[in-house]
BAVODREN-807622 format. One record per residue: residue number from 1; x, y, z of N, C-alpha, C in turn. Coordinates in pm, whole numbers, plus 50000, padded with zeros to 5 digits. Atoms other than C-alpha are relative to their C-alpha. Layout:
N
NUM; X; Y; Z; X; Y; Z; X; Y; Z
...
// end
This chain:
359
1; 50121; 50043; 49924; 37834; 67130; 44834; 49884; 50080; 49966
2; 50131; 49931; 50044; 37490; 67221; 44717; 49920; 50048; 50125
3; 50057; 49935; 49874; 37355; 67453; 44998; 49841; 50008; 49978
4; 50147; 50000; 50026; 37000; 67423; 44840; 49939; 49869; 49999
5; 50062; 50138; 50004; 36958; 67052; 44866; 49906; 49979; 50119
6; 50101; 50010; 49912; 36667; 66936; 45036; 50034; 49954; 50137
7; 49939; 50041; 49877; 36859; 66759; 45300; 50140; 49966; 49991
8; 49880; 50033; 50004; 37212; 66707; 45392; 50037; 49879; 50084
9; 49983; 50133; 49933; 37298; 66347; 45479; 50139; 49961; 50018
10; 49864; 50046; 49979; 37621; 66203; 45626; 49991; 49846; 50025
11; 49993; 50142; 49987; 37697; 65845; 45606; 50128; 49940; 50037
12; 49867; 50027; 49940; 37973; 65691; 45813; 50014; 49852; 49993
13; 49956; 50154; 50012; 38105; 65347; 45705; 50128; 49996; 49940
14; 49863; 49977; 50042; 38483; 65373; 45664; 50080; 49883; 50033
15; 49926; 50105; 49965; 38746; 65108; 45670; 49971; 49876; 49933
16; 50015; 50126; 50025; 38790; 64773; 45515; 49924; 50011; 49839
17; 50029; 50003; 50126; 38742; 64686; 45139; 49838; 49926; 50002
18; 50130; 50073; 49995; 38446; 64432; 45207; 49899; 50081; 50055
19; 50117; 49948; 49932; 38245; 64654; 45447; 49964; 50121; 49899
20; 50024; 49893; 50096; 38284; 64942; 45186; 49900; 49959; 49891
21; 50083; 50029; 50100; 38129; 64747; 44902; 49865; 49953; 50048
22; 50126; 50056; 49956; 37867; 64590; 45115; 49904; 50122; 50059
23; 50093; 49868; 49957; 37729; 64951; 45205; 49931; 50060; 49864
24; 50074; 49933; 50113; 37630; 65012; 44840; 49861; 49971; 49995
25; 50149; 50019; 50010; 37272; 64859; 44853; 49939; 50109; 50111
26; 50042; 49911; 49916; 37232; 65081; 45152; 49988; 50154; 49935
27; 49987; 49869; 50069; 37332; 65402; 44952; 49903; 50005; 49881
28; 50074; 50007; 50105; 37142; 65297; 44657; 49837; 50021; 50034
29; 50133; 49974; 49957; 36811; 65266; 44844; 50004; 50153; 50082
30; 50015; 49873; 49943; 36888; 65598; 45031; 50000; 50102; 49901
31; 50010; 49904; 50116; 36940; 65786; 44702; 49855; 49991; 49963
32; 50131; 50019; 50061; 36612; 65647; 44561; 49899; 50070; 50078
33; 50108; 49908; 49907; 36411; 65776; 44865; 50043; 50137; 50019
34; 49975; 49843; 49979; 36598; 66097; 44897; 50082; 50049; 49874
35; 49947; 49961; 50115; 36660; 66200; 44530; 50073; 50139; 49990
36; 49965; 49878; 50004; 36714; 66550; 44611; 50104; 50044; 50113
37; 49898; 49965; 49880; 36955; 66528; 44913; 50135; 49996; 49965
38; 49840; 49998; 50017; 37318; 66598; 44931; 50043; 49891; 50089
39; 49935; 50117; 49914; 37489; 66265; 45043; 50147; 49991; 50005
40; 49849; 49995; 49975; 37841; 66272; 45195; 50030; 49872; 50057
41; 49945; 50153; 49951; 38005; 65921; 45252; 50135; 50033; 50057
42; 49872; 50009; 49950; 38293; 65922; 45474; 50055; 49869; 49991
43; 49946; 50115; 50052; 38521; 65643; 45360; 50145; 50016; 50047
44; 49832; 49988; 50011; 38895; 65546; 45404; 50048; 50008; 49853
45; 49953; 49975; 50122; 39104; 65653; 45118; 50035; 49866; 49897
46; 49963; 50124; 50073; 39231; 65289; 45029; 49872; 49922; 49949
47; 50129; 50080; 50024; 38896; 65104; 45051; 49909; 50060; 49910
48; 50103; 49927; 50095; 38711; 65396; 44846; 50023; 49953; 49873
49; 49984; 50035; 50145; 38886; 65271; 44539; 49893; 49914; 49939
50; 50095; 50093; 50043; 38630; 64997; 44515; 49884; 50040; 49963
51; 50121; 49948; 50029; 38330; 65223; 44480; 50028; 50148; 49897
52; 49993; 49898; 50091; 38489; 65478; 44234; 49878; 49973; 49890
53; 50089; 49980; 50094; 38221; 65588; 44001; 49852; 49984; 50053
54; 50130; 50027; 49941; 37934; 65524; 44250; 49895; 50120; 49967
55; 50101; 49885; 50034; 37626; 65727; 44132; 49906; 50047; 50113
56; 50099; 49971; 49888; 37450; 65736; 44468; 50031; 50102; 50113
57; 49960; 49897; 49907; 37650; 65981; 44669; 50050; 50138; 49924
58; 49943; 49880; 50044; 37754; 66334; 44606; 50152; 50033; 50007
59; 49842; 49970; 49972; 38101; 66329; 44760; 50046; 49898; 50094
60; 49931; 50075; 49916; 38330; 66097; 44918; 50092; 50092; 50106
61; 49900; 49905; 49919; 38522; 66261; 45224; 50079; 49893; 50068
62; 49893; 50094; 49946; 38835; 66056; 45343; 50038; 50039; 50136
63; 49982; 50008; 49854; 38871; 65989; 45708; 50128; 49873; 50008
64; 49897; 50095; 50001; 39219; 65828; 45756; 50102; 50019; 50133
65; 49919; 50002; 49883; 39352; 65793; 46112; 50102; 49915; 50005
66; 49919; 50079; 49987; 39649; 65602; 46218; 49926; 49852; 50071
67; 50054; 50131; 49953; 39539; 65221; 46262; 50097; 49886; 49984
68; 49905; 50107; 50046; 39693; 64875; 46245; 49948; 49934; 49887
69; 50071; 50048; 50123; 39477; 64819; 45935; 50101; 50019; 49881
70; 49931; 49986; 50127; 39647; 64774; 45585; 49971; 50118; 49928
71; 50028; 49874; 50084; 39440; 65038; 45426; 50023; 50131; 50076
72; 49983; 49869; 49924; 39555; 65307; 45671; 50105; 50055; 49966
73; 49902; 49920; 50064; 39762; 65569; 45530; 50052; 50100; 50133
74; 49961; 49917; 49877; 39775; 65794; 45853; 49998; 50148; 49973
75; 49984; 49863; 50030; 39671; 66116; 45712; 49941; 50083; 50104
76; 50073; 49932; 49890; 39471; 66216; 46010; 50086; 49939; 50129
77; 49931; 50033; 49886; 39737; 66146; 46269; 50027; 50073; 50119
78; 49977; 49914; 49898; 39792; 66464; 46451; 49850; 50059; 50056
79; 50126; 49960; 49934; 39522; 66629; 46686; 49948; 50104; 49908
80; 50075; 49913; 50078; 39504; 66923; 46455; 49935; 49959; 49873
81; 50049; 50049; 50116; 39428; 66710; 46147; 49862; 49951; 50027
82; 50134; 50050; 49944; 39153; 66567; 46346; 49902; 50077; 50022
83; 50098; 49901; 49958; 38997; 66860; 46464; 49982; 50090; 49858
84; 50018; 49932; 50136; 39032; 67022; 46093; 49875; 49908; 49940
85; 50120; 50092; 50060; 38824; 66706; 45989; 49853; 50023; 50051
86; 50143; 49980; 49926; 38550; 66766; 46251; 49956; 50122; 49936
87; 50029; 49857; 50037; 38555; 67141; 46147; 49934; 50001; 49842
88; 50055; 50025; 50124; 38500; 67025; 45790; 49861; 49949; 49976
89; 50120; 50054; 49997; 38211; 66814; 45887; 49891; 50090; 50024
90; 50097; 49893; 49918; 38043; 67094; 46096; 49970; 50104; 49872
91; 50040; 49902; 50116; 38071; 67327; 45790; 49900; 49966; 49903
92; 50107; 50069; 50085; 37845; 67101; 45583; 49870; 50011; 50066
93; 50120; 49973; 49944; 37564; 67153; 45832; 49928; 49880; 49975
94; 50085; 50116; 50040; 37432; 66792; 45811; 49878; 50013; 50080
95; 50130; 50039; 49917; 37059; 66711; 45912; 50004; 49873; 50057
96; 50020; 50126; 49954; 37101; 66353; 45929; 50141; 49922; 49993
97; 49876; 50093; 50014; 37395; 66109; 46015; 49954; 49849; 50029
98; 50012; 50114; 49990; 37372; 65746; 45935; 50128; 49934; 50035
99; 49874; 50054; 49930; 37629; 65562; 46167; 50002; 49838; 49946
100; 50023; 50147; 50042; 37670; 65219; 45977; 50120; 49925; 50064
101; 49893; 50073; 49934; 38008; 65161; 46176; 49943; 49989; 50148
102; 50055; 50017; 49866; 37937; 65008; 46521; 50105; 50052; 50112
103; 49888; 49952; 49916; 38243; 65167; 46689; 49944; 50131; 50097
104; 50015; 49897; 49924; 38210; 65418; 46968; 50056; 50139; 49970
105; 49966; 49882; 50052; 38414; 65660; 46806; 49945; 50059; 49872
106; 50088; 49946; 50128; 38197; 65680; 46476; 49895; 50069; 50050
107; 50138; 49944; 49961; 37913; 65771; 46678; 50042; 50134; 50083
108; 49949; 49855; 49959; 38115; 66048; 46851; 50013; 50117; 49875
109; 49995; 49925; 50117; 38200; 66169; 46499; 49865; 50035; 49950
110; 50143; 49942; 50052; 37828; 66179; 46403; 49960; 50109; 50108
111; 50025; 49910; 49925; 37779; 66384; 46722; 50065; 50136; 49987
112; 49936; 49888; 50035; 38048; 66617; 46644; 49983; 50080; 49877
113; 50047; 49951; 50116; 37939; 66670; 46300; 49885; 50097; 49994
114; 50106; 49906; 49990; 37643; 66858; 46425; 49878; 49958; 49943
115; 50129; 50057; 50072; 37383; 66644; 46259; 49897; 49974; 50140
116; 50099; 50020; 49917; 37052; 66667; 46449; 49956; 49869; 50033
117; 50043; 50136; 49992; 36949; 66330; 46367; 50117; 49889; 49990
118; 49870; 50097; 50004; 37195; 66034; 46440; 49945; 49878; 50031
119; 50055; 50140; 49996; 37089; 65691; 46352; 50101; 49889; 49970
120; 49912; 50111; 49996; 37273; 65364; 46413; 49993; 49889; 50080
121; 50027; 50126; 49921; 37327; 65052; 46583; 50043; 50021; 50155
122; 49987; 49986; 49861; 37319; 65031; 46954; 50096; 49908; 50061
123; 49885; 50087; 49964; 37655; 64891; 47027; 50114; 50080; 50073
124; 49907; 49919; 49917; 37949; 64959; 47251; 49971; 50104; 50076
125; 50046; 49913; 49897; 37760; 65150; 47495; 49981; 50138; 49937
126; 49999; 49851; 50063; 37713; 65443; 47249; 49868; 50070; 49973
127; 50144; 49995; 50004; 37342; 65432; 47251; 49969; 50170; 50032
128; 50048; 49863; 49957; 37320; 65771; 47435; 50064; 50124; 49895
129; 49956; 49903; 50108; 37502; 65950; 47139; 49942; 50002; 49876
130; 50106; 50020; 50093; 37229; 65840; 46907; 49867; 50060; 50022
131; 50152; 49966; 49985; 36885; 65989; 46847; 49913; 49877; 49967
132; 50059; 50104; 50024; 36767; 65661; 46703; 50094; 49877; 49999
133; 49915; 50126; 49980; 36902; 65321; 46812; 49941; 49859; 49935
134; 50059; 50098; 50060; 36872; 65015; 46618; 50097; 49855; 50047
135; 49930; 50113; 49950; 36953; 64657; 46752; 50107; 49948; 49882
136; 49902; 50076; 50092; 37265; 64481; 46586; 50001; 49846; 50031
137; 50038; 50126; 49980; 37173; 64126; 46528; 50129; 49915; 49949
138; 49891; 50069; 50036; 37451; 63863; 46515; 49967; 49882; 49906
139; 50034; 50106; 50101; 37254; 63620; 46293; 49947; 50062; 49866
140; 50044; 49923; 50125; 37200; 63873; 46018; 50114; 50048; 49908
141; 49897; 49967; 50077; 37413; 63954; 45719; 50013; 50168; 50007
142; 50001; 49838; 49986; 37573; 64309; 45710; 49924; 50063; 49903
143; 50083; 49918; 50102; 37401; 64410; 45390; 49857; 50017; 50072
144; 50137; 49985; 49938; 37071; 64336; 45572; 49986; 50097; 50123
145; 49985; 49915; 49886; 37175; 64509; 45891; 50020; 50142; 49946
146; 49984; 49851; 50043; 37285; 64819; 45700; 49843; 50042; 49948
147; 50127; 49946; 50050; 36928; 64837; 45542; 49907; 49990; 50104
148; 50094; 49973; 49896; 36760; 64778; 45866; 50012; 50126; 50061
149; 49986; 49843; 49971; 36894; 65130; 45955; 49896; 50092; 49916
150; 50077; 49930; 50085; 36711; 65263; 45665; 49856; 49970; 50045
151; 50134; 50056; 49958; 36391; 65058; 45767; 49970; 50079; 50138
152; 50034; 49928; 49880; 36418; 65227; 46129; 49970; 50141; 49988
153; 50018; 49859; 50038; 36425; 65575; 45959; 49889; 49999; 49909
154; 50106; 49997; 50064; 36109; 65483; 45778; 50019; 49997; 49840
155; 49955; 50042; 50135; 36266; 65391; 45430; 50002; 49855; 49986
156; 50012; 50146; 50025; 36168; 65047; 45308; 50087; 49978; 49855
157; 49908; 50026; 50122; 36451; 64914; 45081; 49930; 49915; 49893
158; 50065; 50075; 50094; 36345; 64766; 44748; 50095; 49913; 49925
159; 49913; 50081; 50049; 36648; 64584; 44650; 50121; 49978; 50095
160; 49888; 50023; 49917; 36972; 64454; 44806; 50130; 49945; 49922
161; 49874; 50041; 50065; 37227; 64348; 44534; 50113; 50094; 50003
162; 49884; 49923; 50000; 37581; 64456; 44513; 50022; 50051; 49848
163; 49957; 49953; 50127; 37730; 64660; 44242; 50144; 50040; 49991
164; 49869; 49946; 50013; 38061; 64760; 44092; 50006; 50069; 49857
165; 50000; 49934; 50113; 38159; 65008; 43837; 50144; 50003; 49958
166; 49867; 50002; 50057; 38457; 64953; 43595; 49996; 50065; 49873
167; 50009; 49928; 50124; 38562; 65175; 43318; 50082; 49924; 49892
168; 49950; 50052; 50111; 38695; 65097; 42978; 50149; 49965; 50015
169; 49844; 50019; 50002; 39064; 65158; 43047; 50057; 49870; 50105
170; 49956; 50132; 49894; 39059; 64898; 43367; 49961; 49897; 49946
171; 50042; 50126; 50066; 38876; 64639; 43152; 50119; 49962; 49899
172; 49897; 50041; 50114; 39138; 64672; 42865; 50129; 49978; 50071
173; 49861; 50019; 49935; 39435; 64669; 43125; 49971; 49823; 50046
174; 50025; 50121; 49951; 39265; 64347; 43275; 50026; 49903; 49881
175; 49992; 50079; 50117; 39237; 64205; 42915; 50153; 49973; 49957
176; 49848; 49999; 50046; 39615; 64285; 42848; 50057; 49898; 50097
177; 49925; 50092; 49906; 39706; 64104; 43166; 49965; 49841; 49994
178; 50068; 50157; 50004; 39484; 63788; 43099; 50023; 49932; 49881
179; 49987; 50074; 50142; 39502; 63733; 42722; 49858; 49966; 49979
180; 50118; 50052; 50058; 39233; 63552; 42554; 50010; 49823; 50055
181; 49989; 50157; 49966; 39147; 63197; 42679; 49854; 49947; 49996
182; 50134; 50069; 49994; 38860; 62934; 42705; 49920; 50042; 50121
183; 50066; 49982; 49853; 38783; 63071; 43058; 50103; 50016; 50106
184; 49897; 49964; 49883; 38956; 63186; 43376; 49916; 49970; 50128
185; 50026; 50024; 49861; 38908; 63079; 43738; 50089; 50081; 50082
186; 49932; 49905; 49911; 38988; 63367; 43971; 50031; 49912; 50161
187; 49958; 50080; 49871; 39162; 63225; 44293; 50060; 50127; 50106
188; 49928; 49916; 49893; 39241; 63439; 44602; 50028; 49911; 50128
189; 49961; 50102; 49892; 39430; 63202; 44839; 50055; 50064; 50131
190; 49942; 49916; 49893; 39519; 63502; 45100; 49881; 50043; 50066
191; 50097; 49918; 49912; 39346; 63666; 45384; 50079; 50086; 50099
192; 49926; 49936; 49888; 39430; 63916; 45637; 50067; 49968; 50106
193; 49934; 50070; 49870; 39504; 63691; 45896; 50003; 49833; 49940
194; 49965; 50117; 50045; 39656; 63359; 45868; 49899; 49870; 50059
195; 50107; 50090; 49950; 39369; 63190; 46082; 49876; 49975; 49920
196; 50117; 50011; 50114; 39119; 63255; 45785; 50052; 49950; 49881
197; 49934; 50040; 50130; 39355; 63105; 45520; 49990; 49854; 49980
198; 50017; 50142; 50025; 39250; 62765; 45376; 50156; 49975; 49945
199; 49878; 50043; 50058; 39583; 62581; 45279; 50014; 50012; 49847
200; 49968; 49979; 50145; 39744; 62690; 44962; 50016; 49879; 49901
201; 49999; 50134; 50080; 39786; 62330; 44839; 49867; 49956; 49965
202; 50125; 50046; 50044; 39421; 62271; 44853; 49940; 50110; 49911
203; 50043; 49887; 50089; 39352; 62587; 44645; 50064; 49929; 49875
204; 49942; 50058; 50119; 39585; 62410; 44400; 49936; 49889; 49948
205; 50073; 50103; 50030; 39394; 62096; 44406; 49883; 50040; 49931
206; 50089; 49963; 50062; 39090; 62283; 44306; 50021; 50062; 49872
207; 49976; 49937; 50128; 39256; 62475; 44044; 50029; 49881; 49897
208; 49955; 50121; 50089; 39406; 62136; 43887; 49861; 49937; 49947
209; 50128; 50072; 50027; 39043; 61989; 43897; 49934; 50101; 49889
210; 50046; 49878; 50097; 38906; 62321; 43718; 50064; 50005; 49867
211; 49931; 49986; 50123; 39151; 62320; 43459; 49986; 49865; 49932
212; 50030; 50135; 50074; 39120; 61949; 43378; 49861; 49981; 49934
213; 50127; 50044; 50023; 38753; 61922; 43377; 49929; 50111; 49907
214; 50085; 49904; 50074; 38638; 62267; 43229; 50115; 50082; 49903
215; 49913; 49931; 50072; 38967; 62402; 43084; 50021; 50152; 50033
216; 49986; 49863; 49941; 38967; 62711; 43308; 50147; 50034; 50040
217; 49872; 49962; 49967; 39294; 62891; 43354; 49994; 50076; 50127
218; 49991; 49930; 49863; 39374; 62972; 43719; 50051; 50138; 49987
219; 49944; 49868; 49986; 39426; 63342; 43792; 50014; 50030; 50146
220; 49978; 49981; 49836; 39584; 63391; 44136; 50000; 50145; 50017
221; 50022; 49840; 49962; 39498; 63744; 44290; 50048; 49989; 50130
222; 49953; 49953; 49858; 39652; 63915; 44585; 50077; 50134; 49988
223; 49929; 49897; 50015; 39817; 64216; 44681; 50153; 49981; 50033
224; 49852; 50004; 49982; 40199; 64315; 44737; 50017; 49924; 50153
225; 49964; 50059; 49862; 40171; 64200; 45110; 49999; 49846; 49978
226; 49983; 50157; 50030; 40120; 63856; 44950; 50075; 49936; 49951
227; 49904; 50045; 50097; 40399; 63824; 44744; 50076; 49885; 50066
228; 49914; 50091; 49951; 40593; 63619; 44973; 49911; 49863; 50026
229; 50058; 50131; 49988; 40324; 63360; 45049; 49943; 49946; 49850
230; 50043; 50050; 50133; 40260; 63343; 44670; 50116; 49924; 49925
231; 49872; 50083; 50070; 40606; 63181; 44614; 49966; 49851; 49979
232; 50007; 50118; 50028; 40467; 62844; 44629; 49885; 49987; 49892
233; 50083; 49996; 50105; 40213; 62913; 44350; 50046; 49911; 49893
234; 49944; 50058; 50120; 40445; 62804; 44068; 50023; 49859; 50008
235; 49974; 50150; 49999; 40523; 62457; 44204; 49879; 49915; 50023
236; 50110; 50061; 49958; 40182; 62376; 44320; 49870; 49994; 49900
237; 50094; 50008; 50081; 39938; 62505; 44064; 50014; 49969; 49845
238; 49965; 50036; 50142; 39888; 62403; 43692; 50078; 50091; 49913
239; 49921; 49924; 50104; 40102; 62500; 43405; 49924; 50092; 49939
240; 50090; 49891; 50049; 39973; 62818; 43258; 49933; 50080; 50088
241; 50054; 49926; 49904; 39842; 62949; 43572; 50050; 50153; 50004
242; 49962; 49855; 50008; 39844; 63341; 43571; 50025; 50038; 50143
243; 49984; 49933; 49861; 39990; 63480; 43900; 50019; 50125; 49980
244; 50017; 49849; 49998; 39885; 63830; 43929; 50008; 50044; 50136
245; 49962; 49943; 49878; 39986; 63870; 44291; 50069; 50114; 49984
246; 49913; 49886; 49999; 40099; 64203; 44336; 50017; 50071; 49884
247; 49991; 49965; 50133; 40049; 64272; 43977; 49926; 50132; 49961
248; 50089; 49882; 50046; 39761; 64508; 43968; 49915; 50053; 50133
249; 50078; 49920; 49881; 39561; 64743; 44199; 49870; 49951; 50001
250; 50117; 50065; 49971; 39230; 64692; 44336; 49898; 50030; 49854
251; 50092; 49989; 50099; 39057; 64860; 44034; 50016; 49907; 49879
252; 49988; 50102; 50109; 39208; 64634; 43775; 49967; 49848; 50054
253; 50012; 50120; 49967; 39176; 64343; 43997; 49828; 49976; 49999
254; 50109; 49995; 50021; 38806; 64427; 43990; 49947; 49954; 49850
255; 50022; 50028; 50139; 38806; 64416; 43607; 50039; 49871; 49973
256; 49949; 50152; 50032; 38989; 64086; 43608; 49893; 49901; 50043
257; 50095; 50105; 49964; 38723; 63920; 43828; 49866; 50008; 49919
258; 50145; 49997; 50095; 38435; 64049; 43609; 50036; 49916; 49872
259; 49977; 50091; 50090; 38615; 63852; 43344; 50024; 49863; 50008
260; 49962; 50153; 49984; 38645; 63528; 43498; 49861; 49918; 50018
261; 50124; 50091; 49992; 38405; 63230; 43489; 49955; 49974; 50141
262; 50025; 50030; 49851; 38406; 63172; 43863; 50113; 50039; 50085
263; 49889; 49940; 49882; 38603; 63262; 44195; 49991; 49900; 50099
264; 50000; 50072; 49874; 38723; 63058; 44477; 50108; 50069; 50095
265; 49917; 49898; 49896; 38878; 63238; 44798; 49960; 49982; 50125
266; 50023; 50001; 49838; 38901; 63272; 45168; 49895; 50123; 50018
267; 50062; 49873; 49951; 38703; 63536; 45361; 50068; 50117; 49998
268; 49906; 49882; 50023; 38854; 63851; 45245; 49901; 50107; 49893
269; 50060; 49878; 50087; 38760; 64203; 45065; 49989; 49947; 49840
270; 50009; 50040; 50126; 38838; 64028; 44738; 49876; 49910; 49964
271; 50124; 50070; 50033; 38564; 63777; 44788; 49877; 50065; 49963
272; 50123; 49943; 50011; 38314; 64051; 44829; 50006; 50098; 49855
273; 50004; 49914; 50131; 38455; 64227; 44520; 49946; 49888; 49875
274; 50046; 50092; 50104; 38388; 63896; 44320; 49825; 49977; 50004
275; 50158; 50002; 49985; 38021; 63894; 44466; 49943; 50122; 49933
276; 50047; 49883; 50056; 37993; 64245; 44348; 50005; 49998; 49829
277; 49987; 50015; 50147; 38116; 64131; 43992; 49884; 49910; 49943
278; 50099; 50090; 50039; 37831; 63883; 43993; 50036; 49865; 49949
279; 49958; 50149; 50041; 38043; 63573; 43911; 49976; 49889; 50097
280; 50027; 50125; 49881; 37972; 63235; 44079; 50105; 49983; 50071
281; 49894; 49995; 49901; 38190; 63195; 44375; 49977; 49888; 50096
282; 50000; 50070; 49890; 38291; 62954; 44632; 50094; 50044; 50102
283; 49897; 49963; 49893; 38424; 63092; 44972; 50016; 49923; 50103
284; 49960; 50091; 49874; 38598; 62901; 45239; 50003; 50099; 50129
285; 50003; 49936; 49871; 38518; 63009; 45586; 50023; 49922; 50117
286; 49976; 50071; 49873; 38671; 62919; 45911; 49956; 50057; 50117
287; 50063; 49930; 49855; 38644; 63127; 46257; 49925; 50120; 49964
288; 50097; 49866; 50012; 38453; 63432; 46102; 49855; 49934; 49961
289; 50144; 50047; 50040; 38065; 63401; 46038; 49971; 50028; 49867
290; 50041; 49979; 50114; 37946; 63334; 45710; 49857; 50060; 49990
291; 50135; 49967; 49975; 37605; 63436; 45828; 50007; 50168; 49990
292; 49981; 49855; 49994; 37717; 63798; 45892; 50099; 50063; 49888
293; 49910; 49927; 50100; 38006; 63845; 45630; 50028; 49888; 49892
294; 50000; 50078; 50100; 37964; 63582; 45392; 49960; 50066; 49853
295; 50026; 49934; 50115; 37950; 63651; 45010; 49856; 50023; 49958
296; 50151; 49968; 50014; 37618; 63827; 44901; 49996; 49991; 49853
297; 50052; 50012; 50155; 37467; 63712; 44571; 49937; 49873; 49961
298; 50110; 50122; 50031; 37240; 63456; 44412; 50105; 49868; 49942
299; 49924; 50097; 50034; 37549; 63255; 44277; 50127; 49966; 50091
300; 49879; 50005; 49893; 37763; 63229; 44594; 49973; 49870; 50082
301; 49999; 50108; 49910; 37834; 62918; 44791; 50099; 50029; 50105
302; 49919; 49994; 49890; 38003; 62897; 45126; 50031; 49857; 50066
303; 49984; 50132; 49940; 38184; 62577; 45258; 50077; 50064; 50149
304; 49961; 49962; 49840; 38225; 62608; 45648; 49971; 49890; 50085
305; 49992; 50103; 49910; 38279; 62363; 45911; 49912; 50056; 50141
306; 50076; 49956; 49883; 38007; 62387; 46184; 50063; 49913; 50141
307; 49949; 50071; 49877; 38194; 62310; 46530; 49904; 50031; 50109
308; 50080; 49946; 49890; 38032; 62326; 46882; 50024; 50133; 50036
309; 49975; 49860; 49946; 38210; 62657; 46936; 49961; 50083; 49884
310; 50046; 49891; 50083; 38061; 62810; 46625; 49875; 50048; 50030
311; 49907; 49923; 50062; 37990; 63096; 46571; 50126; 50040; 50083
312; 49872; 49964; 49896; 38344; 63174; 46702; 49986; 50133; 50042
313; 50005; 49870; 49904; 38393; 63441; 46967; 50122; 50080; 49971
314; 49880; 49947; 50027; 38728; 63512; 46800; 50092; 50012; 50112
315; 49921; 50016; 49911; 38912; 63407; 47105; 50098; 49857; 49967
316; 49907; 50119; 50063; 39147; 63186; 46896; 50101; 49958; 50096
317; 49887; 50074; 49929; 39368; 62919; 47059; 49996; 50036; 50146
318; 50040; 50003; 49846; 39215; 63008; 47403; 49886; 49912; 50024
319; 50129; 50103; 49991; 38900; 62813; 47325; 50029; 49891; 49918
320; 49986; 50126; 50094; 39044; 62588; 47065; 50161; 49983; 49987
321; 49880; 50044; 50039; 39351; 62416; 46980; 50051; 50012; 49874
322; 49964; 49983; 50148; 39561; 62506; 46669; 50021; 49860; 49955
323; 49953; 50112; 50084; 39623; 62231; 46423; 50135; 49996; 49987
324; 49856; 49988; 50047; 39987; 62137; 46329; 50018; 50102; 49895
325; 49960; 49881; 50101; 39955; 62401; 46050; 49982; 50135; 50062
326; 50005; 49863; 49936; 39898; 62664; 46313; 49837; 50068; 49951
327; 50132; 49932; 50039; 39532; 62719; 46197; 49890; 49931; 50098
328; 50105; 50070; 49933; 39203; 62663; 46363; 49926; 49891; 49929
329; 50045; 50136; 50069; 39055; 62315; 46295; 49880; 50028; 49900
330; 50121; 49979; 50106; 38733; 62472; 46147; 50032; 50025; 49876
331; 49976; 49969; 50152; 38937; 62587; 45844; 50098; 49871; 49957
332; 49904; 50097; 50044; 39209; 62329; 45849; 49936; 49859; 49975
333; 50046; 50137; 50004; 38974; 62021; 45851; 49898; 50006; 49870
334; 50086; 50003; 50131; 38783; 62140; 45522; 50085; 49942; 49873
335; 49925; 50059; 50120; 38902; 61899; 45235; 49992; 50064; 49890
336; 49999; 49935; 50147; 38970; 61994; 44885; 49889; 49966; 49931
337; 50087; 50064; 50059; 38713; 61757; 44784; 49868; 50076; 50013
338; 50118; 49928; 49974; 38433; 61953; 44942; 49987; 50135; 49921
339; 49998; 49867; 50086; 38525; 62290; 44779; 49978; 49948; 49851
340; 49997; 50034; 50145; 38575; 62096; 44438; 49841; 49966; 49958
341; 50129; 50043; 50016; 38209; 61954; 44468; 49916; 50133; 49984
342; 50089; 49905; 50001; 38064; 62293; 44529; 50032; 50087; 49878
343; 49969; 49930; 50135; 38249; 62446; 44232; 49947; 49931; 49889
344; 50057; 50075; 50104; 38153; 62167; 44001; 49864; 50006; 49991
345; 50139; 49989; 49978; 37797; 62206; 44125; 49958; 50134; 49936
346; 50009; 49885; 50044; 37814; 62578; 44049; 50027; 50023; 49825
347; 49981; 49986; 50140; 37978; 62549; 43700; 49915; 49930; 49926
348; 50106; 50069; 50083; 37718; 62289; 43570; 49880; 50087; 49984
349; 50100; 49904; 50032; 37463; 62559; 43638; 50029; 50122; 49927
350; 49960; 49905; 50097; 37670; 62808; 43433; 50078; 49955; 49893
351; 49905; 50056; 50118; 37802; 62595; 43167; 50031; 50093; 49877
352; 49976; 49899; 50113; 37766; 62865; 42879; 50085; 50093; 50049
353; 49913; 49890; 49965; 37929; 63129; 43099; 50161; 49956; 50009
354; 49861; 50040; 49981; 38222; 62905; 43188; 50086; 49970; 49877
355; 49943; 50039; 50118; 38297; 62797; 42835; 50022; 50106; 49900
356; 50001; 49889; 50073; 38267; 63161; 42681; 50133; 50021; 49965
357; 49848; 49959; 50025; 38598; 63245; 42508; 50017; 50148; 50029
358; 49948; 49859; 49956; 38769; 63546; 42645; 49915; 50057; 50128
359; 50050; 49950; 49862; 38592; 63552; 42976; 50098; 50062; 50088
// end
């Protein structure tokens, strides 16, 4: 750590792939405004993989308590390990802490860090732990909400685009997995929860159309936990589909996405990685809010049913009845044709990219 830095800044935004990549515009604008500061970003070790190579922070500090989330490894499971982590924060003598997480515990962490200035959202009754409190708006995208924290501290952001950093070895591994073709359509038909998952057979419908009309080879992406759900891919998807479920880690998945002509998928972290790759995409949303958590980029489309109960309060199946498929109607009622039309519209605008060999 540089003890002679003009300021020492702590940023708290840990957990989840999507939330991690969505914090990049905040960090880029913070670095531009504070070029001589030492910036430490507290992240989860699993989700931190997606920001490998980020040039806007001086260090990544891993916070990893035991949680129910898939990216939890439980490094900080004991009281001693947690106290040691707090001591490590205090040793750095931070001047300012930006608390981008909205939890009560993250505000406590900012307080325990010793940072004199603690700036974050006024949520979960934690306002008294912060020195500057910002309203959290339910009709505003996360990227813009994060940037509102900078504005509240007198820093006016100048851009808001996502970024990703892929090295040569990762790109070469993606090329080896994919080979050379007329173009590829990335498909992520899985989600962290079944209630957010559009039916697999409808993704297959879209894949068949894209293959027939544009010659795009479907590339199915997913993690090892999706392997069982991916069993149906072979019988539903077009011949020649590349099923990479469980075959590559996050870094190579990002490289695969960057080589695709377009993406379709559920609300998930992989959807946000596709946004960061800058490829045209169609995201299918059900009970979660696309206003707050939708894909962020110029070539992004969302298919979303607007029901009287939208936006969902996430009290699933107490405020609505499940369909025979066990899903909320807001996702189960979306037909294949709607997603197909959105994809066709996107690809017609991106025709040269969609037909470029070796994408």
